[in-house]
Backbone and ligand atoms as CSV (ligand in chain L), in Angstrom:
chain,resi,resn,atom,element,x,y,z
A,1,UNK,N,N,59.452,-64.433,115.385
A,1,UNK,CA,C,59.162,-63.493,116.436
A,1,UNK,C,C,59.437,-62.067,116.080
A,2,UNK,N,N,58.501,-61.214,116.363
A,2,UNK,CA,C,58.696,-59.808,115.887
A,2,UNK,C,C,59.645,-59.037,116.898
A,3,UNK,N,N,60.142,-57.952,116.393
A,3,UNK,CA,C,61.083,-57.089,117.146
A,3,UNK,C,C,60.505,-56.817,118.550
A,4,UNK,N,N,59.157,-56.468,118.514
A,4,UNK,CA,C,58.515,-56.066,119.703
A,4,UNK,C,C,58.448,-57.183,120.724
A,5,UNK,N,N,58.006,-58.433,120.278
A,5,UNK,CA,C,57.983,-59.493,121.283
A,5,UNK,C,C,59.369,-59.868,121.735
A,6,UNK,N,N,60.456,-59.669,120.916
A,6,UNK,CA,C,61.803,-59.940,121.311
A,6,UNK,C,C,62.206,-58.949,122.445
A,7,UNK,N,N,61.850,-57.679,122.159
A,7,UNK,CA,C,62.147,-56.620,123.175
A,7,UNK,C,C,61.490,-56.894,124.526
A,8,UNK,N,N,60.192,-57.324,124.418
A,8,UNK,CA,C,59.392,-57.562,125.577
A,8,UNK,C,C,60.014,-58.803,126.356
A,9,UNK,N,N,60.419,-59.765,125.590
A,9,UNK,CA,C,61.041,-60.972,126.261
A,9,UNK,C,C,62.333,-60.644,126.922
A,10,UNK,N,N,63.104,-59.764,126.167
A,10,UNK,CA,C,64.479,-59.490,126.743
A,10,UNK,C,C,64.245,-58.603,128.036
A,11,UNK,N,N,63.287,-57.679,127.986
A,11,UNK,CA,C,62.970,-56.848,129.151
A,11,UNK,C,C,62.600,-57.754,130.335
A,12,UNK,N,N,61.786,-58.727,130.079
A,12,UNK,CA,C,61.367,-59.695,131.104
A,12,UNK,C,C,62.557,-60.386,131.764
A,13,UNK,N,N,63.426,-60.835,130.864
A,13,UNK,CA,C,64.636,-61.540,131.291
A,13,UNK,C,C,65.459,-60.671,132.185
A,14,UNK,N,N,65.479,-59.388,131.937
A,14,UNK,CA,C,66.343,-58.485,132.644
A,14,UNK,C,C,65.592,-57.975,133.953
A,15,UNK,N,N,64.394,-58.361,134.153
A,15,UNK,CA,C,63.567,-57.992,135.244
A,15,UNK,C,C,63.057,-56.623,135.088
A,16,UNK,N,N,62.871,-56.111,133.860
A,16,UNK,CA,C,62.289,-54.852,133.567
A,16,UNK,C,C,60.797,-55.056,133.198
A,17,UNK,N,N,59.959,-54.300,133.937
A,17,UNK,CA,C,58.530,-54.451,133.714
A,17,UNK,C,C,58.014,-53.274,132.939
A,18,UNK,N,N,57.432,-53.516,131.714
A,18,UNK,CA,C,56.983,-52.400,130.867
A,18,UNK,C,C,55.429,-52.326,130.999
A,19,UNK,N,N,54.881,-51.152,131.188
A,19,UNK,CA,C,53.436,-50.968,131.264
A,19,UNK,C,C,53.036,-49.811,130.322
A,20,UNK,N,N,51.973,-49.904,129.667
A,20,UNK,CA,C,51.417,-48.727,128.879
A,20,UNK,C,C,50.266,-48.109,129.574
A,21,UNK,N,N,50.290,-46.815,129.787
A,21,UNK,CA,C,49.209,-46.112,130.389
A,21,UNK,C,C,48.958,-44.778,129.634
A,22,UNK,N,N,47.684,-44.620,129.129
A,22,UNK,CA,C,47.405,-43.386,128.574
A,22,UNK,C,C,48.361,-42.953,127.385
A,23,UNK,N,N,48.854,-43.998,126.624
A,23,UNK,CA,C,49.723,-43.735,125.592
A,23,UNK,C,C,51.137,-43.512,125.982
A,24,UNK,N,N,51.438,-43.633,127.286
A,24,UNK,CA,C,52.862,-43.488,127.756
A,24,UNK,C,C,53.453,-44.829,128.118
A,25,UNK,N,N,54.706,-44.961,127.899
A,25,UNK,CA,C,55.377,-46.211,128.327
A,25,UNK,C,C,56.004,-45.989,129.693
A,26,UNK,N,N,55.635,-46.818,130.622
A,26,UNK,CA,C,56.151,-46.778,131.951
A,26,UNK,C,C,57.129,-47.962,132.180
A,27,UNK,N,N,58.321,-47.627,132.672
A,27,UNK,CA,C,59.329,-48.567,132.806
A,27,UNK,C,C,59.517,-48.847,134.318
A,28,UNK,N,N,59.275,-50.064,134.760
A,28,UNK,CA,C,59.472,-50.441,136.230
A,28,UNK,C,C,60.618,-51.427,136.352
A,29,UNK,N,N,61.577,-51.017,137.098
A,29,UNK,CA,C,62.737,-51.968,137.262
A,29,UNK,C,C,63.528,-51.364,138.506
A,30,UNK,N,N,64.278,-52.340,139.033
A,30,UNK,CA,C,65.183,-52.003,140.109
A,30,UNK,C,C,66.228,-51.076,139.573
A,31,UNK,N,N,66.817,-50.232,140.431
A,31,UNK,CA,C,67.859,-49.262,140.030
A,31,UNK,C,C,69.021,-50.033,139.314
A,32,UNK,N,N,69.493,-49.501,138.241
A,32,UNK,CA,C,70.638,-50.044,137.573
A,32,UNK,C,C,70.253,-51.153,136.555
A,33,UNK,N,N,68.998,-51.652,136.511
A,33,UNK,CA,C,68.611,-52.722,135.601
A,33,UNK,C,C,68.484,-52.204,134.137
A,34,UNK,N,N,67.998,-50.973,134.094
A,34,UNK,CA,C,67.749,-50.438,132.743
A,34,UNK,C,C,69.059,-49.691,132.310
A,35,UNK,N,N,69.680,-50.417,131.302
A,35,UNK,CA,C,70.955,-49.864,130.800
A,35,UNK,C,C,70.609,-48.781,129.753
A,36,UNK,N,N,71.528,-47.841,129.531
A,36,UNK,CA,C,71.286,-46.843,128.498
A,36,UNK,C,C,70.857,-47.426,127.152
A,37,UNK,N,N,71.513,-48.591,126.828
A,37,UNK,CA,C,71.183,-49.273,125.558
A,37,UNK,C,C,69.722,-49.754,125.563
A,38,UNK,N,N,69.285,-50.316,126.715
A,38,UNK,CA,C,67.830,-50.759,126.790
A,38,UNK,C,C,66.947,-49.630,126.708
A,39,UNK,N,N,67.273,-48.525,127.361
A,39,UNK,CA,C,66.430,-47.290,127.283
A,39,UNK,C,C,66.353,-46.761,125.836
A,40,UNK,N,N,67.394,-46.811,125.190
A,40,UNK,CA,C,67.479,-46.316,123.755
A,40,UNK,C,C,66.538,-47.247,122.932
A,41,UNK,N,N,66.554,-48.595,123.175
A,41,UNK,CA,C,65.593,-49.438,122.429
A,41,UNK,C,C,64.153,-49.182,122.751
A,42,UNK,N,N,63.913,-48.972,124.019
A,42,UNK,CA,C,62.495,-48.687,124.383
A,42,UNK,C,C,62.068,-47.341,123.761
A,43,UNK,N,N,62.903,-46.353,123.716
A,43,UNK,CA,C,62.623,-45.060,123.153
A,43,UNK,C,C,62.276,-45.253,121.691
A,44,UNK,N,N,63.172,-45.965,120.957
A,44,UNK,CA,C,62.941,-46.153,119.551
A,44,UNK,C,C,61.694,-46.784,119.179
A,45,UNK,N,N,61.205,-47.786,120.048
A,45,UNK,CA,C,60.022,-48.582,119.681
A,45,UNK,C,C,58.862,-48.175,120.609
A,46,UNK,N,N,58.890,-46.979,121.143
A,46,UNK,CA,C,57.911,-46.600,122.136
A,46,UNK,C,C,56.470,-46.823,121.619
A,47,UNK,N,N,56.184,-46.257,120.508
A,47,UNK,CA,C,54.777,-46.295,120.048
A,47,UNK,C,C,54.311,-47.713,119.858
A,48,UNK,N,N,55.151,-48.645,119.307
A,48,UNK,CA,C,54.789,-49.986,119.052
A,48,UNK,C,C,54.653,-50.787,120.391
A,49,UNK,N,N,55.543,-50.406,121.335
A,49,UNK,CA,C,55.456,-51.071,122.692
A,49,UNK,C,C,54.172,-50.660,123.335
A,50,UNK,N,N,53.862,-49.371,123.279
A,50,UNK,CA,C,52.620,-48.877,123.935
A,50,UNK,C,C,51.419,-49.599,123.334
A,51,UNK,N,N,51.448,-49.676,121.994
A,51,UNK,CA,C,50.332,-50.397,121.333
A,51,UNK,C,C,50.180,-51.837,121.744
A,52,UNK,N,N,51.335,-52.522,121.782
A,52,UNK,CA,C,51.371,-53.901,122.140
A,52,UNK,C,C,50.924,-54.102,123.571
A,53,UNK,N,N,51.281,-53.178,124.459
A,53,UNK,CA,C,51.067,-53.412,125.896
A,53,UNK,C,C,49.664,-52.853,126.357
A,54,UNK,N,N,49.030,-52.022,125.574
A,54,UNK,CA,C,47.677,-51.525,125.988
A,54,UNK,C,C,46.751,-52.588,125.842
A,55,UNK,N,N,46.079,-53.010,126.975
A,55,UNK,CA,C,45.062,-54.008,126.885
A,55,UNK,C,C,43.752,-53.459,126.242
A,56,UNK,N,N,43.107,-54.267,125.416
A,56,UNK,CA,C,41.945,-53.747,124.686
A,56,UNK,C,C,40.724,-54.520,125.286
A,57,UNK,N,N,39.600,-53.753,125.290
A,57,UNK,CA,C,38.354,-54.371,125.814
A,57,UNK,C,C,37.858,-55.464,124.823
A,58,UNK,N,N,37.635,-56.609,125.278
A,58,UNK,CA,C,37.329,-57.713,124.346
A,58,UNK,C,C,35.859,-57.547,123.832
A,59,UNK,N,N,34.993,-56.969,124.682
A,59,UNK,CA,C,33.591,-56.736,124.273
A,59,UNK,C,C,33.609,-55.709,123.078
A,60,UNK,N,N,34.473,-54.646,123.238
A,60,UNK,CA,C,34.496,-53.659,122.114
A,60,UNK,C,C,35.120,-54.385,120.893
A,61,UNK,N,N,36.184,-55.142,121.081
A,61,UNK,CA,C,36.870,-55.871,120.011
A,61,UNK,C,C,35.878,-56.737,119.077
A,62,UNK,N,N,34.899,-57.276,119.836
A,62,UNK,CA,C,33.932,-58.042,119.117
A,62,UNK,C,C,33.132,-57.246,118.086
A,63,UNK,N,N,33.075,-55.903,118.334
A,63,UNK,CA,C,32.398,-55.037,117.412
A,63,UNK,C,C,33.469,-54.349,116.484
A,64,UNK,N,N,34.721,-54.758,116.516
A,64,UNK,CA,C,35.753,-54.256,115.670
A,64,UNK,C,C,36.351,-52.917,116.108
A,65,UNK,N,N,36.088,-52.531,117.398
A,65,UNK,CA,C,36.572,-51.287,117.936
A,65,UNK,C,C,37.722,-51.555,118.966
A,66,UNK,N,N,38.794,-50.860,118.787
A,66,UNK,CA,C,39.957,-51.048,119.751
A,66,UNK,C,C,39.831,-50.019,120.882
A,67,UNK,N,N,39.364,-50.378,121.992
A,67,UNK,CA,C,39.193,-49.491,123.148
A,67,UNK,C,C,40.197,-49.909,124.279
A,68,UNK,N,N,40.958,-48.985,124.711
A,68,UNK,CA,C,41.838,-49.358,125.879
A,68,UNK,C,C,40.977,-49.599,127.091
A,69,UNK,N,N,41.518,-50.437,127.896
A,69,UNK,CA,C,40.714,-50.817,129.124
A,69,UNK,C,C,41.028,-49.996,130.328
A,70,UNK,N,N,40.147,-50.108,131.363
A,70,UNK,CA,C,40.434,-49.410,132.582
A,70,UNK,C,C,41.601,-50.098,133.369
A,71,UNK,N,N,42.126,-49.467,134.331
A,71,UNK,CA,C,43.273,-49.977,135.079
A,71,UNK,C,C,42.978,-51.221,135.884
A,72,UNK,N,N,41.685,-51.156,136.440
A,72,UNK,CA,C,41.348,-52.213,137.387
A,72,UNK,C,C,40.528,-53.408,136.690
A,73,UNK,N,N,40.849,-54.582,137.141
A,73,UNK,CA,C,40.261,-55.739,136.377
A,73,UNK,C,C,38.889,-56.056,137.114
A,74,UNK,N,N,38.072,-56.821,136.444
A,74,UNK,CA,C,36.843,-57.314,137.016
A,74,UNK,C,C,36.929,-58.866,136.899
A,75,UNK,N,N,37.116,-59.579,138.062
A,75,UNK,CA,C,37.268,-60.966,138.073
A,75,UNK,C,C,38.217,-61.502,137.040
A,76,UNK,N,N,39.385,-60.835,136.943
A,76,UNK,CA,C,40.504,-61.181,136.094
A,76,UNK,C,C,40.414,-60.749,134.666
A,77,UNK,N,N,39.321,-60.088,134.323
A,77,UNK,CA,C,39.204,-59.640,132.952
A,77,UNK,C,C,39.246,-58.081,132.958
A,78,UNK,N,N,39.766,-57.458,131.839
A,78,UNK,CA,C,39.784,-56.020,131.818
A,78,UNK,C,C,38.788,-55.564,130.734
A,79,UNK,N,N,38.147,-54.410,131.140
A,79,UNK,CA,C,37.051,-53.871,130.251
A,79,UNK,C,C,37.254,-52.380,130.137
A,80,UNK,N,N,36.755,-51.786,129.075
A,80,UNK,CA,C,36.627,-50.303,129.002
A,80,UNK,C,C,35.584,-49.846,129.928
A,81,UNK,N,N,35.509,-48.506,129.988
A,81,UNK,CA,C,34.544,-47.868,130.971
A,81,UNK,C,C,33.149,-48.296,130.708
A,82,UNK,N,N,32.781,-48.474,129.425
A,82,UNK,CA,C,31.409,-48.726,129.224
A,82,UNK,C,C,30.991,-50.194,129.540
A,83,UNK,N,N,31.935,-51.067,129.298
A,83,UNK,CA,C,31.733,-52.543,129.495
A,83,UNK,C,C,32.138,-53.123,130.831
A,84,UNK,N,N,32.872,-52.267,131.586
A,84,UNK,CA,C,33.251,-52.731,132.896
A,84,UNK,C,C,32.070,-52.944,133.749
A,85,UNK,N,N,31.780,-54.230,134.231
A,85,UNK,CA,C,30.556,-54.479,134.985
A,85,UNK,C,C,30.432,-53.661,136.265
A,86,UNK,N,N,31.598,-53.156,136.764
A,86,UNK,CA,C,31.503,-52.460,138.013
A,86,UNK,C,C,31.406,-50.945,137.864
A,87,UNK,N,N,31.492,-50.386,136.631
A,87,UNK,CA,C,31.603,-48.973,136.429
A,87,UNK,C,C,30.206,-48.342,136.418
A,88,UNK,N,N,30.251,-47.052,136.787
A,88,UNK,CA,C,28.873,-46.377,136.834
A,88,UNK,C,C,28.295,-46.268,135.426
A,89,UNK,N,N,29.173,-46.084,134.434
A,89,UNK,CA,C,28.647,-45.893,133.105
A,89,UNK,C,C,28.067,-47.196,132.608
A,90,UNK,N,N,28.633,-48.388,133.035
A,90,UNK,CA,C,28.065,-49.645,132.645
A,90,UNK,C,C,26.705,-49.796,133.297
A,91,UNK,N,N,26.581,-49.378,134.562
A,91,UNK,CA,C,25.341,-49.444,135.220
A,91,UNK,C,C,24.343,-48.588,134.552
A,92,UNK,N,N,24.833,-47.282,134.231
A,92,UNK,CA,C,23.921,-46.397,133.572
A,92,UNK,C,C,23.444,-46.961,132.229
A,93,UNK,N,N,24.365,-47.609,131.493
A,93,UNK,CA,C,24.071,-48.153,130.207
A,93,UNK,C,C,22.958,-49.203,130.378
A,94,UNK,N,N,23.052,-50.018,131.420
A,94,UNK,CA,C,21.978,-51.041,131.635
A,94,UNK,C,C,20.680,-50.352,131.956
A,95,UNK,N,N,20.692,-49.272,132.748
A,95,UNK,CA,C,19.426,-48.458,133.056
A,95,UNK,C,C,18.855,-48.020,131.769
A,96,UNK,N,N,19.764,-47.353,130.957
A,96,UNK,CA,C,19.243,-46.753,129.684
A,96,UNK,C,C,18.636,-47.799,128.758
A,97,UNK,N,N,19.241,-48.969,128.791
A,97,UNK,CA,C,18.702,-50.058,127.893
A,97,UNK,C,C,17.348,-50.485,128.403
A,98,UNK,N,N,17.160,-50.460,129.728
A,98,UNK,CA,C,15.823,-50.855,130.282
A,98,UNK,C,C,14.779,-49.780,129.879
A,99,UNK,N,N,15.206,-48.470,130.045
A,99,UNK,CA,C,14.324,-47.329,129.658
A,99,UNK,C,C,13.959,-47.526,128.117
A,100,UNK,N,N,15.013,-47.750,127.335
A,100,UNK,CA,C,14.844,-47.880,125.920
A,100,UNK,C,C,13.782,-48.945,125.574
A,101,UNK,N,N,13.886,-50.131,126.239
A,101,UNK,CA,C,12.985,-51.167,125.891
A,101,UNK,C,C,11.509,-50.861,126.376
A,102,UNK,N,N,11.422,-50.098,127.470
A,102,UNK,CA,C,10.140,-49.661,127.955
A,102,UNK,C,C,9.469,-48.617,126.918
A,103,UNK,N,N,10.288,-47.748,126.465
A,103,UNK,CA,C,9.833,-46.773,125.471
A,103,UNK,C,C,9.418,-47.441,124.168
A,104,UNK,N,N,10.174,-48.466,123.833
A,104,UNK,CA,C,9.811,-49.241,122.573
A,104,UNK,C,C,8.499,-49.816,122.691
A,105,UNK,N,N,8.090,-50.287,123.914
A,105,UNK,CA,C,6.766,-50.888,124.061
A,105,UNK,C,C,5.644,-49.855,123.955
A,106,UNK,N,N,5.936,-48.607,124.324
A,106,UNK,CA,C,4.950,-47.498,124.220
A,106,UNK,C,C,4.798,-47.020,122.763
A,107,UNK,N,N,5.934,-47.014,122.090
A,107,UNK,CA,C,5.913,-46.593,120.631
A,107,UNK,C,C,6.330,-47.731,119.722
A,108,UNK,N,N,5.417,-48.743,119.642
A,108,UNK,CA,C,5.871,-49.897,118.827
A,108,UNK,C,C,6.242,-49.508,117.358
A,109,UNK,N,N,7.475,-49.764,116.997
A,109,UNK,CA,C,7.972,-49.503,115.679
A,109,UNK,C,C,7.891,-48.026,115.305
A,110,UNK,N,N,7.599,-47.131,116.191
A,110,UNK,CA,C,7.460,-45.776,115.926
A,110,UNK,C,C,8.676,-44.896,116.218
A,111,UNK,N,N,9.631,-45.364,116.973
A,111,UNK,CA,C,10.782,-44.483,117.283
A,111,UNK,C,C,11.992,-45.284,117.390
A,112,UNK,N,N,13.102,-44.512,117.228
A,112,UNK,CA,C,14.374,-45.191,117.401
A,112,UNK,C,C,15.096,-44.444,118.510
A,113,UNK,N,N,15.957,-45.169,119.304
A,113,UNK,CA,C,16.626,-44.571,120.456
A,113,UNK,C,C,18.100,-44.641,120.192
A,114,UNK,N,N,18.738,-43.576,120.421
A,114,UNK,CA,C,20.231,-43.472,120.128
A,114,UNK,C,C,20.917,-42.987,121.295
A,115,UNK,N,N,21.893,-43.678,121.851
A,115,UNK,CA,C,22.646,-43.201,123.039
A,115,UNK,C,C,23.845,-42.382,122.620
A,116,UNK,N,N,24.052,-41.226,123.223
A,116,UNK,CA,C,25.169,-40.469,122.996
A,116,UNK,C,C,26.101,-40.635,124.145
A,117,UNK,N,N,27.465,-40.314,123.987
A,117,UNK,CA,C,28.428,-40.484,125.008
A,117,UNK,C,C,28.093,-39.456,126.124
A,118,UNK,N,N,28.547,-39.645,127.336
A,118,UNK,CA,C,28.291,-38.722,128.447
A,118,UNK,C,C,28.935,-37.403,128.042
A,119,UNK,N,N,28.269,-36.294,128.283
A,119,UNK,CA,C,28.747,-35.013,128.053
A,119,UNK,C,C,28.502,-34.415,126.698
A,120,UNK,N,N,27.834,-35.349,125.849
A,120,UNK,CA,C,27.467,-34.909,124.469
A,120,UNK,C,C,26.339,-33.975,124.514
A,121,UNK,N,N,26.506,-32.856,123.868
A,121,UNK,CA,C,25.451,-31.784,123.906
A,121,UNK,C,C,24.879,-31.545,122.562
A,122,UNK,N,N,23.823,-30.756,122.515
A,122,UNK,CA,C,23.058,-30.436,121.276
A,122,UNK,C,C,24.021,-29.624,120.352
A,123,UNK,N,N,24.992,-28.873,120.991
A,123,UNK,CA,C,26.012,-28.076,120.164
A,123,UNK,C,C,26.903,-29.050,119.457
A,124,UNK,N,N,27.295,-30.208,120.164
A,124,UNK,CA,C,28.171,-31.196,119.512
A,124,UNK,C,C,27.492,-31.781,118.311
A,125,UNK,N,N,26.167,-32.053,118.455
A,125,UNK,CA,C,25.382,-32.590,117.301
A,125,UNK,C,C,25.266,-31.534,116.194
A,126,UNK,N,N,25.038,-30.236,116.507
A,126,UNK,CA,C,25.082,-29.283,115.534
A,126,UNK,C,C,26.334,-29.237,114.732
A,127,UNK,N,N,27.520,-29.342,115.525
A,127,UNK,CA,C,28.811,-29.322,114.769
A,127,UNK,C,C,28.921,-30.494,113.826
A,128,UNK,N,N,28.408,-31.714,114.339
A,128,UNK,CA,C,28.491,-32.910,113.530
A,128,UNK,C,C,27.696,-32.718,112.243
A,129,UNK,N,N,26.493,-32.208,112.374
A,129,UNK,CA,C,25.644,-31.998,111.233
A,129,UNK,C,C,26.319,-31.065,110.186
A,130,UNK,N,N,26.902,-29.947,110.747
A,130,UNK,CA,C,27.555,-28.985,109.916
A,130,UNK,C,C,28.743,-29.694,109.221
A,131,UNK,N,N,29.448,-30.517,109.894
A,131,UNK,CA,C,30.594,-31.207,109.342
A,131,UNK,C,C,30.146,-32.210,108.220
A,132,UNK,N,N,29.061,-32.934,108.555
A,132,UNK,CA,C,28.553,-33.906,107.509
A,132,UNK,C,C,28.051,-33.122,106.299
A,133,UNK,N,N,27.457,-32.005,106.515
A,133,UNK,CA,C,26.986,-31.168,105.385
A,133,UNK,C,C,28.180,-30.695,104.534
A,134,UNK,N,N,29.174,-30.296,105.198
A,134,UNK,CA,C,30.372,-29.771,104.476
A,134,UNK,C,C,31.035,-30.931,103.711
A,135,UNK,N,N,31.105,-32.120,104.246
A,135,UNK,CA,C,31.618,-33.305,103.682
A,135,UNK,C,C,30.881,-33.661,102.448
A,136,UNK,N,N,29.548,-33.585,102.530
A,136,UNK,CA,C,28.675,-33.884,101.406
A,136,UNK,C,C,28.868,-32.935,100.308
A,137,UNK,N,N,29.037,-31.601,100.652
A,137,UNK,CA,C,29.288,-30.558,99.659
A,137,UNK,C,C,30.707,-30.809,98.958
A,138,UNK,N,N,31.638,-31.175,99.803
A,138,UNK,CA,C,32.994,-31.479,99.182
A,138,UNK,C,C,32.927,-32.684,98.219
A,139,UNK,N,N,32.136,-33.673,98.631
A,139,UNK,CA,C,32.049,-34.908,97.800
A,139,UNK,C,C,31.269,-34.542,96.436
A,140,UNK,N,N,30.338,-33.677,96.591
A,140,UNK,CA,C,29.551,-33.249,95.413
A,140,UNK,C,C,30.468,-32.453,94.413
A,141,UNK,N,N,31.232,-31.546,95.081
A,141,UNK,CA,C,32.143,-30.759,94.235
A,141,UNK,C,C,33.172,-31.706,93.467
A,142,UNK,N,N,33.704,-32.653,94.193
A,142,UNK,CA,C,34.571,-33.555,93.631
A,142,UNK,C,C,33.953,-34.263,92.381
A,143,UNK,N,N,32.677,-34.694,92.660
A,143,UNK,CA,C,31.937,-35.395,91.625
A,143,UNK,C,C,31.786,-34.529,90.373
A,144,UNK,N,N,31.427,-33.246,90.693
A,144,UNK,CA,C,31.321,-32.325,89.496
A,144,UNK,C,C,32.502,-32.113,88.749
A,145,UNK,N,N,33.635,-32.145,89.438
A,145,UNK,CA,C,34.899,-31.974,88.757
A,145,UNK,C,C,35.230,-33.118,87.834
A,146,UNK,N,N,34.763,-34.376,88.266
A,146,UNK,CA,C,35.014,-35.541,87.409
A,146,UNK,C,C,34.340,-35.523,86.098
A,147,UNK,N,N,33.182,-34.821,86.009
A,147,UNK,CA,C,32.355,-34.858,84.856
A,147,UNK,C,C,32.491,-33.527,84.140
L,1,ZN,ZN,ZN,34.411,-52.116,125.700
């Protein structure tokens, strides 16, 4: 058993409920339950506890991405904003996919469609391109140094 699971088990035994939200550790317990010693242990292991307690979207995990889930569950399962069946973004994603498949019928094999995150602008893309270009130059310089 790891330190973290031991801490979580002990907290449970003491009636202390630990929750992770937005990278912060929230301690829920009746007054007097959390001893200074317990608080000290929680503080010391805060980042590991937060990591352990943050639920991850299983749909994202299938693609190897660790995404924290939304606070509310959907029929007992938790999902990130994109995969939550009830979220607007999820609905929007479904609409986008439909549009994408319709476009693909109009341009058979002739175009590719790429979805950007909400709020993504042409300036963001320009920054990315500049950054990629700089990274390429850095890599090339490094290569030149080697020879
Ligand atoms: Zn997800």
